[in-house]
C-alpha positions in Angstrom: -19.6 41.2 88.9 -23.2 39.9 89.7 -25.1 41.2 86.4 -23.9 42.6 83.1 -25.1 46.0 81.9 -26.2 46.6 78.5 -23.3 48.3 77.4 -20.8 45.2 78.5 -17.5 44.8 76.1 -16.1 41.3 76.1 -12.7 40.9 74.3 -11.9 37.2 73.7 -8.5 36.5 72.2 -7.6 32.9 70.4 -6.9 31.6 67.3 -10.3 29.4 66.9 -13.2 31.5 66.2 -15.5 29.4 66.9 -14.2 28.9 70.4 -13.9 32.4 71.1 -17.5 33.4 70.0 -18.7 30.4 72.3 -16.3 31.7 75.3 -17.8 35.5 74.5 -21.5 34.1 74.9 -20.4 31.8 78.0 -19.4 35.2 79.6 -22.3 37.3 78.5 -24.7 34.7 79.2 -27.5 36.2 76.8 -31.3 35.3 77.2 -33.2 35.7 74.0 -37.2 34.9 73.4 -36.7 31.8 71.0 -39.4 33.3 68.8 -37.6 36.2 67.5 -35.6 37.0 64.7 -32.3 38.3 64.9 -30.5 40.7 62.7 -26.6 40.6 62.3 -25.2 43.8 60.4 -21.6 43.2 59.5 -19.2 46.1 58.5 -19.4 45.6 54.7 -18.6 49.2 53.5 -16.3 48.4 50.5 -15.3 45.8 48.3 -12.5 44.9 50.3 -11.3 41.4 51.9 -11.6 40.6 55.4 -7.6 40.5 55.4 -7.4 44.2 54.9 -9.3 44.7 58.3 -11.9 47.1 56.4 -15.0 44.5 56.3 -16.0 42.0 58.8 -14.6 38.4 58.3 -17.0 36.2 57.4 -16.0 33.4 59.7 -16.7 35.5 62.5 -20.3 36.1 60.8 -20.6 32.5 60.5 -19.3 31.4 64.0 -21.7 34.3 65.4 -24.9 33.0 63.4 -23.9 29.5 64.1 -24.3 30.3 68.1 -27.4 32.9 67.5 -29.4 29.8 66.0 -29.2 28.3 69.5 -31.6 31.4 70.5 -33.8 32.7 67.7 -35.3 30.9 65.1 -34.7 33.2 62.2 -31.3 34.9 61.6 -31.1 37.8 59.2 -27.6 39.1 57.7 -28.3 42.4 56.6 -26.7 45.3 54.4 -27.6 48.5 52.6 -26.7 49.9 49.4 -23.8 52.7 49.6 -23.5 55.7 47.4 -21.1 53.3 44.9 -22.0 49.8 46.1 -25.1 47.4 46.1 -25.5 45.1 49.2 -25.8 42.1 46.6 -22.2 42.7 45.3 -21.0 43.1 48.7 -22.3 40.0 50.1 -20.8 38.1 47.1 -17.5 39.7 47.0 -16.9 39.4 51.0 -18.0 35.9 51.0 -21.3 35.9 52.6 -23.3 34.0 50.1 -21.2 30.9 51.5 -22.1 32.0 55.1 -25.7 32.1 54.1 -25.6 28.9 52.5 -23.7 27.1 55.4 -25.8 28.4 58.1 -29.2 28.8 56.8 -28.9 32.6 57.4 -30.8 35.0 55.0 -29.0 37.7 53.1 -31.2 40.9 53.3 -30.8 44.0 51.7 -32.2 46.8 54.1 -32.8 50.6 53.1 -31.5 53.2 55.1 -32.4 56.9 54.7 -30.8 59.8 56.5 -32.6 62.7 57.6 
């Protein structure tokens, strides 16, 4: 395969999350403009720990943010309020405040409206 299409999916298995993220980036060979801001939107649809499979594991997002900082000057982790939960509560409960502290990423609320 000479070039990857925009819809390429990479499945990486292993025990070390940082290593798995790095292997995915090595395979994909992404190119980004250094001045851009990157937005990461994990699945935080409920106040459930990542061990349940309902929410994205904060260690995965942490590894992803650490790798994205090689390409972007700013990385935002974003979440929106849902009908019953505020984004701030989801960030705190799911361990994303620690991710922001360790990576320098900013936790950001985004408003989503449905037409």
